[in-house]
C-alpha positions in Angstrom: -0.1 0.2 0.1 1.7 3.5 -0.9 0.6 6.8 1.3 0.3 9.7 -1.2 0.0 13.9 -0.2 -1.1 16.1 -2.5 1.1 18.7 -3.6 1.0 21.9 -6.8 2.6 20.7 -9.2 5.4 23.4 -9.6 8.7 22.2 -11.0 10.4 24.5 -9.8 9.3 27.0 -12.9 5.6 27.6 -12.7 2.3 26.0 -11.5 0.1 24.6 -13.7 -3.4 25.9 -13.3 -6.1 23.2 -12.8 -4.2 20.1 -12.4 -2.6 18.6 -8.9 0.3 16.0 -8.8 0.4 13.7 -6.0 3.7 12.8 -4.3 3.8 9.1 -4.7 6.1 7.1 -1.8 5.4 3.6 -3.4 8.5 1.9 -2.8 10.4 0.7 -5.7 12.4 -2.6 -6.5 15.1 -3.0 -3.2 18.4 -4.3 -4.5 20.8 -6.3 -2.2 24.5 -5.4 -2.4 25.6 -7.5 -4.7 23.4 -6.8 -7.6 24.4 -3.5 -7.7 26.8 -2.3 -11.0 30.4 -1.0 -10.5 32.6 1.0 -13.0 33.2 -1.5 -14.7 29.1 -2.9 -15.1 28.6 0.7 -16.4 31.1 1.2 -19.0 30.8 -2.0 -20.0 26.5 -1.3 -20.6 27.4 1.7 -22.0 29.8 0.3 -24.8 27.6 -2.4 -25.8 24.6 0.0 -26.8 26.5 1.6 -28.8 29.7 -0.2 -30.4 27.6 -2.0 -33.4 27.4 1.0 -34.6 30.8 1.7 -35.4 31.1 -1.6 -37.0 28.8 -0.9 -40.4 26.8 1.0 -42.5 29.2 4.9 -41.6 31.3 3.9 -44.5 28.8 5.5 -46.8 30.1 9.1 -45.8 33.1 8.2 -47.1 31.8 9.3 -50.9 32.6 12.8 -50.6 36.1 12.5 -49.1 38.4 11.4 -46.1 38.7 14.7 -44.6 35.2 16.3 -44.6 33.6 12.9 -42.8 37.1 12.6 -40.2 36.1 16.3 -39.0 32.5 15.3 -38.7 33.2 12.5 -36.8 36.0 14.3 -34.7 33.1 17.6 -33.9 30.2 14.8 -32.8 32.7 13.0 -30.8 33.6 16.0 -28.8 30.1 17.0 -28.6 29.3 13.5 -26.9 32.2 13.4 -24.8 31.3 16.8 -23.4 27.7 15.8 -23.0 28.4 12.8 -21.1 30.4 15.0 -19.1 27.2 16.9 -18.1 24.9 14.0 -17.3 27.8 12.8 -15.4 27.7 15.9 -13.2 23.6 15.5 -12.9 24.4 12.4 -11.3 25.8 14.1 -8.4 23.3 17.0 -8.5 20.1 15.3 -8.1 19.2 12.6 -5.9 16.9 10.1 -8.4 17.9 8.1 -11.5 15.5 8.5 -14.3 17.7 10.4 -16.9 16.9 13.4 -19.4 13.0 12.5 -18.3 13.9 12.9 -14.6 15.7 15.6 -15.2 13.7 17.5 -17.3 10.3 17.0 -14.7 12.3 18.8 -11.9 14.0 21.6 -14.2 11.5 22.4 -17.3 8.3 21.4 -15.8 5.4 18.3 -15.9 5.0 18.5 -19.4 8.6 18.8 -20.9 9.4 16.0 -18.5 6.3 13.8 -20.3 7.8 14.8 -23.8 11.1 13.9 -23.1 10.2 10.8 -21.5 8.4 9.2 -24.5 10.6 10.6 -26.9 13.4 9.0 -25.2 11.5 5.9 -24.9 11.0 5.6 -28.7 14.6 6.6 -29.7 15.7 3.3 -27.4 12.9 1.3 -28.6 14.2 2.0 -32.3 17.6 1.5 -32.2 16.4 -2.1 -30.3 14.5 -2.5 -33.4 16.8 -1.3 -36.1 19.7 -4.0 -34.4 17.3 -6.8 -34.3 16.1 -6.0 -38.0 19.5 -6.0 -39.0 20.1 -9.5 -36.9 17.2 -10.6 -39.0 18.2 -9.6 -42.4 21.9 -10.9 -41.9 20.8 -14.6 -40.8 18.5 -15.2 -43.3 20.9 -13.6 -46.3 23.7 -15.3 -44.9 21.9 -18.7 -44.2 20.1 -18.7 -47.3 17.0 -19.1 -45.0 13.6 -17.6 -46.4 13.0 -13.5 -45.6 9.7 -15.0 -43.9 11.8 -16.4 -41.3 13.1 -13.0 -40.4 9.8 -12.3 -37.9 10.3 -16.0 -36.0 14.2 -14.7 -35.3 12.8 -11.3 -33.9 10.5 -13.3 -31.7 13.5 -15.6 -30.5 15.1 -12.7 -29.8 12.9 -10.4 -27.6 12.0 -13.8 -25.9 15.2 -14.7 -25.0 16.8 -11.2 -24.1 13.6 -10.5 -21.9 14.2 -14.0 -19.8 17.9 -12.7 -19.1 16.4 -9.6 -18.1 14.8 -11.3 -15.2 18.4 -12.7 -13.8 19.4 -11.8 -10.7 21.7 -8.5 -10.8 25.1 -9.9 -10.1 24.4 -12.7 -13.1 23.2 -10.5 -15.1 26.1 -7.5 -14.8 28.7 -10.7 -15.3 26.4 -11.5 -18.9 27.0 -7.8 -19.7 30.6 -7.4 -18.9 30.9 -10.8 -21.2 28.7 -9.5 -24.0 30.4 -5.9 -24.0 34.0 -7.7 -24.7 32.9 -9.9 -26.9 31.8 -7.3 -28.8 34.7 -4.9 -28.5 37.3 -7.4 -29.1 36.8 -7.4 -33.1 37.0 -3.7 -33.6 40.1 -4.0 -31.6 41.7 -6.8 -33.4 40.8 -5.2 -36.5 43.0 -2.7 -35.6 45.7 -4.3 -34.7 46.0 -7.0 -37.3 44.8 -4.0 -40.0 47.4 -1.1 -39.2 50.3 -2.4 -40.6 48.6 -2.7 -44.4 47.5 1.3 -43.9 48.7 4.0 -46.3 46.5 6.5 -46.3 48.3 8.9 -48.8 47.3 6.3 -51.3 44.4 4.8 -50.7 42.5 7.8 -48.6 42.1 10.2 -51.4 39.4 9.9 -54.0 39.9 8.8 -57.4 38.0 11.5 -60.0 37.0 10.5 -63.6 40.0 12.8 -64.7 42.3 10.4 -63.2 43.2 12.8 -60.3 42.9 12.6 -56.5 41.1 14.6 -54.3 40.9 14.6 -50.0 37.2 16.2 -50.5 34.7 17.2 -52.9 31.5 18.7 -52.7 30.2 21.3 -51.1 28.8 21.9 -47.4 25.6 20.4 -48.2 27.0 17.6 -49.5 29.8 16.8 -47.8 28.7 17.6 -44.2 24.8 18.2 -43.9 24.0 14.9 -45.8 26.5 13.0 -43.7 26.1 14.4 -40.6 23.8 11.8 -39.4 26.2 8.9 -40.0 28.5 10.2 -37.3 25.7 9.2 -34.5 26.1 5.9 -34.9 29.4 5.7 -33.0 27.7 7.7 -30.0 23.8 7.7 -29.7 22.5 6.3 -27.4 25.1 6.1 -24.5 23.6 9.0 -22.8 20.9 5.8 -22.0 23.4 5.1 -18.8 22.2 7.8 -16.8 19.0 6.0 -16.5 20.4 2.9 -14.5 22.0 5.1 -11.4 19.4 3.9 -9.2 21.2 0.2 -9.8 25.3 1.4 -9.0 26.9 1.3 -6.3 27.1 4.6 -4.8 25.8 5.9 -7.7 27.8 9.7 -7.5 31.3 8.1 -7.5 29.9 4.7 -10.0 28.1 6.4 -13.1 30.2 9.4 -13.8 33.4 7.2 -14.2 31.5 4.5 -15.9 30.0 7.2 -17.8 33.1 8.5 -19.1 35.3 6.0 -19.5 32.3 4.2 -22.1 32.4 7.4 -23.9 36.4 7.2 -24.2 36.5 4.5 -24.9 33.9 5.1 -27.9 35.6 8.0 -29.2 39.1 5.9 -29.2 37.9 3.3 -31.3 36.0 5.3 -33.7 38.8 7.5 -34.4 40.9 4.4 -35.3 38.6 2.8 -37.2 37.6 5.8 -39.5 41.4 6.3 -39.8 42.1 2.4 -40.7 39.3 1.8 -42.8 39.9 4.6 -44.9 43.7 3.8 -45.4 43.7 0.5 -46.6 43.6 -0.8 -50.2 41.3 -1.1 -52.4 41.0 2.5 -52.1 38.6 4.6 -50.2 36.3 4.6 -53.3 35.4 0.8 -53.0 35.6 1.0 -49.4 32.7 3.6 -49.2 30.3 1.0 -50.9 30.9 -1.9 -49.0 28.4 -3.3 -47.1 31.1 -4.9 -44.6 33.9 -2.1 -44.1 35.9 -4.2 -42.0 36.2 -6.8 -43.8 39.3 -6.0 -46.3 41.5 -5.1 -42.9 40.4 -8.9 -41.4 42.0 -10.2 -45.3 45.1 -8.3 -45.2 46.2 -8.7 -41.4 44.7 -12.6 -40.8 43.6 -13.9 -44.5 40.2 -14.3 -43.1 37.4 -14.9 -45.7 34.0 -12.5 -46.3 32.2 -15.1 -44.9 33.7 -15.5 -41.7 34.6 -11.9 -41.6 31.0 -10.5 -42.1 30.5 -13.0 -38.8 32.7 -11.0 -36.7 30.0 -7.7 -36.4 27.4 -10.4 -35.3 28.2 -9.9 -31.4 28.2 -6.2 -31.9 24.8 -6.2 -33.2 23.3 -8.4 -30.9 25.2 -6.4 -27.7 23.9 -3.2 -28.8 19.9 -4.4 -29.0 20.6 -6.0 -25.6 22.3 -3.1 -24.0 19.1 -0.9 -24.6 17.1 -3.0 -23.2 17.2 -2.6 -19.4 18.0 1.1 -19.6 14.4 1.2 -21.8 13.0 -1.2 -19.6 13.8 1.2 -16.7 12.4 3.9 -18.2 9.3 2.1 -19.3 8.5 1.1 -15.7 9.2 5.0 -14.2 7.0 6.6 -17.0 4.3 3.8 -15.3 4.7 4.6 -11.8 4.1 8.3 -12.6 0.9 7.4 -14.2 1.8 8.6 -17.4 1.7 5.0 -19.5 -2.0 3.4 -19.5 -3.0 1.8 -15.9 -4.6 -0.7 -18.4 -1.4 -2.2 -18.9 -0.6 -3.2 -15.3 2.7 -1.9 -15.2 2.6 0.5 -11.8 4.2 -0.5 -8.7 5.7 -3.6 -10.0 8.0 -6.2 -7.5 9.7 -6.6 -11.4 10.4 -5.3 -14.2 9.0 -8.4 -16.3 5.7 -6.3 -17.5 7.8 -3.4 -18.6 10.3 -5.6 -20.2 7.2 -7.2 -22.1 5.8 -3.4 -23.3 9.4 -2.7 -24.4 9.6 -5.9 -26.2 6.2 -6.3 -28.2 6.7 -2.8 -28.9 10.2 -3.2 -30.4 8.7 -6.6 -32.6 5.8 -4.0 -34.0 8.6 -1.6 -35.0 10.5 -4.5 -36.7 7.3 -5.8 -38.5 6.6 -2.2 -39.6 10.3 -1.8 -41.1 9.7 -5.4 -42.9 6.3 -4.3 -44.5 7.2 -0.7 -45.0 10.9 0.3 -47.0 10.1 3.7 -46.9 9.3 3.8 -42.7 12.3 1.6 -42.8 14.7 3.9 -44.6 13.2 7.1 -42.3 13.3 5.3 -38.8 17.1 6.2 -37.9 16.3 10.0 -38.5 13.4 9.8 -36.7 15.3 7.7 -34.0 17.7 11.1 -34.0 15.4 13.9 -34.3 13.8 12.3 -31.2 17.4 12.4 -29.6 18.4 15.9 -30.3 15.0 16.8 -28.4 16.2 14.5 -25.5 20.2 16.1 -25.8 19.0 19.5 -25.7 16.5 19.0 -22.6 19.1 16.9 -20.5 21.6 20.2 -21.4 19.0 22.4 -20.5 18.8 20.8 -16.9 22.3 21.0 -16.5 22.3 24.8 -17.4 19.9 25.4 -15.4 21.1 23.4 -12.3 24.5 25.5 -12.9 23.2 28.8 -13.5 19.5 29.4 -11.8 19.9 26.5 -9.1 23.7 27.3 -8.7 23.4 23.4 -6.9 26.5 22.3 -5.1 28.1 19.3 -6.9 29.0 16.8 -4.3 31.2 14.6 -7.1 31.9 14.8 -10.5 32.4 18.3 -12.3 32.6 18.6 -16.1 35.9 20.1 -16.8 34.6 21.5 -19.6 31.7 24.0 -17.9 29.5 25.6 -19.7 31.2 26.2 -22.7 31.4 22.0 -23.2 27.5 22.2 -22.8 27.0 25.0 -25.0 29.2 23.7 -27.6 27.4 20.3 -27.3 24.2 22.5 -27.8 25.2 24.2 -31.0 26.6 20.6 -32.8 23.4 18.9 -31.7 21.1 21.9 -33.0 23.4 21.2 -36.6 22.2 17.7 -36.6 18.6 18.3 -36.2 19.2 21.0 -39.5 20.9 18.4 -41.4 17.6 16.1 -41.3 14.8 18.7 -41.0 16.5 20.6 -43.3 16.0 18.5 -46.1 19.6 16.9 -46.3 18.6 13.7 -46.5 15.9 13.4 -49.3 13.5 11.8 -47.3 10.5 14.4 -48.5 10.1 15.6 -44.9 9.1 12.2 -43.2 11.1 12.0 -40.2 10.1 16.1 -39.0 6.4 15.4 -40.4 6.4 11.9 -38.1 7.8 13.2 -35.1 5.5 16.4 -35.2 2.3 13.8 -35.6 3.9 11.7 -32.5 4.4 15.0 -30.0 0.8 16.4 -31.1 -0.5 12.8 -30.2 1.5 12.8 -26.6 0.7 16.1 -26.3 -3.3 15.7 -26.6 -2.6 12.3 -24.3 -1.0 14.2 -21.8 -3.6 17.4 -21.5 -6.6 15.1 -21.5 -5.4 12.0 -19.4 -1.9 12.6 -17.8 -2.3 15.9 -16.7 -4.7 15.4 -14.0 -3.5 11.6 -12.5 0.4 12.0 -13.1 2.4 11.5 -9.9 5.9 12.7 -8.5 8.3 10.3 -6.4 8.9 11.3 -3.2 13.1 12.3 -4.5 11.6 14.1 -7.0 9.4 16.0 -4.6 12.6 16.7 -2.7 14.3 18.5 -5.4 11.3 20.6 -6.5 11.0 21.8 -3.3 14.9 22.2 -2.8 15.0 24.2 -6.5 12.1 26.3 -5.2 13.6 27.7 -2.5 16.7 28.1 -4.3 14.9 30.3 -7.0 13.0 32.3 -4.6 16.2 32.9 -2.5 17.8 34.4 -5.6 14.8 36.5 -6.6 15.2 38.1 -3.1 18.7 38.7 -3.2 18.6 40.1 -6.8 15.3 42.4 -5.2 17.8 43.3 -2.6 20.8 44.0 -4.4 19.0 46.6 -6.9 17.4 48.2 -4.3 20.7 48.7 -2.3 22.3 49.8 -5.2 20.5 52.7 -5.9 20.2 56.1 -4.4 17.2 56.0 -1.9 13.9 56.5 -3.8 11.2 59.1 -3.4 8.0 57.4 -2.0 6.7 56.9 -5.8 9.5 55.3 -7.0 9.1 53.2 -3.9 6.0 52.0 -4.9 7.1 51.0 -8.8 9.7 49.4 -7.2 8.0 46.9 -5.0 5.2 46.4 -7.4 8.4 45.8 -9.8 9.8 43.6 -7.5 6.3 42.0 -6.0 5.9 40.9 -10.0 8.6 39.0 -10.3 8.6 37.2 -7.0 4.7 36.4 -6.6 4.8 33.4 -8.7 7.6 32.2 -6.6 6.1 32.8 -3.3 2.6 31.3 -4.1 4.3 28.4 -5.6 6.5 27.8 -2.2 3.4 28.6 -0.5 1.2 26.0 -2.1 4.5 23.4 -1.8 4.6 24.0 2.2 0.6 24.2 2.2 -0.1 20.6 0.5 3.3 18.9 1.7 3.7 19.3 5.4 2.2 15.6 5.8 5.0 14.8 4.2 7.6 16.9 5.7 9.2 14.4 8.0 9.4 11.4 5.4 11.2 13.5 3.2 13.5 15.7 5.5 16.3 12.8 4.8 16.2 13.7 0.9 16.1 17.7 1.3 19.7 18.3 2.3 
């Protein structure tokens, strides 16, 4: 039985007019210490969710030259490093897990948090589906099975991974490490055996029809914006690690170390692969069209046939889909516990995450089926996912900026070495990424942005008609909302006081105007604090430990 208290939903910014939000004190799943994740486990999950995207497909972007794609990769890689540094610092500032969804709720508001949560869920389910579809297509093609067997392969995959996710924590994390190592070994082996055969000056230049060679061709549109989404394949989704902070030992220390170790590992492997793949025979023109870009290096270094080399990327694809399942399941459970998913699903306050896992698996299977039936949907799914991700990136970075500026919260753990400059840099790069899709550079006839707009419109209608009246917040979220509201109110008072002290003693008329001006600026915050104090008084004792 859960105990609840009603509070006005003022997530540190404003108070919705006609709805209330209840503090839900339902206790989540309690983990034994042995089942919690260490730095190694967080690192393995981060590498697992992304490494598959570095092993195939991206080489098509080499069609306009090595230099523009390398520059794009470096810029995007630095953006993800600085972005993960922001997310890592947030782990030491707020005391609950929830990723971009949880952060947005307490800093940007309930509606923004709702949108971010569902867009994040769409992103991770879609990324999982992309890998599962690849596995189905790869197996049926390689083993010469009929394509009609692909749905059966998807079913076996989702059923198997759903069962694995129900294992005890220490067993599951050990399995994660095993799959991560199996996924990382092929690209590392490739780099070791192929680097001795590289000649960038000879093979890294595009050969033109007039027998000349160049390092780059095309325009800013064709050589940068057209290929920019491909640079995200090496990192997209790694931010999902913040969703499992509740599973980590000493999260304020473990999470930043694991997250940064993962993103630095991926950054290094990705740059090595881009440089080595581009510098091998038969040359970059042929490499850009190769379905399996690592095969040439394995053939040169180990005399491995294409039939064998093709299988080297399978562990990464299996791991990529599996890696997203755990954080995706926790996000679905968090949404359900906040009454943001339909109650008929029966997910709220479950002792295990089995039902949330099944929901994610069924949703992923449906997306796989849509990809199988509609090639147009399949070709646009990646861009839809990337646009959803950009929305979430912006919200999480925005939350980080607010914690550093408006709320000035103290950081008890990791501090981003890139500071505000790093956050703004990542914001800028991700904005360019959105432009590369919205601006028509992907030749998708607006399918990606149109689909996302329709999805957001449906979500907005669902929120305002259903969720706004029944949503809840956890005790940890309420504690953060309370603390941030106090900080905003105090900051407003200090600013008004500083303004009055910096001026000459005003006349009675000027004083009246100043008082009116200050009242308008602070009235919303005062009223917010009054409502929180009135409605939350019954929960004060229960929350006192979370307010420090």
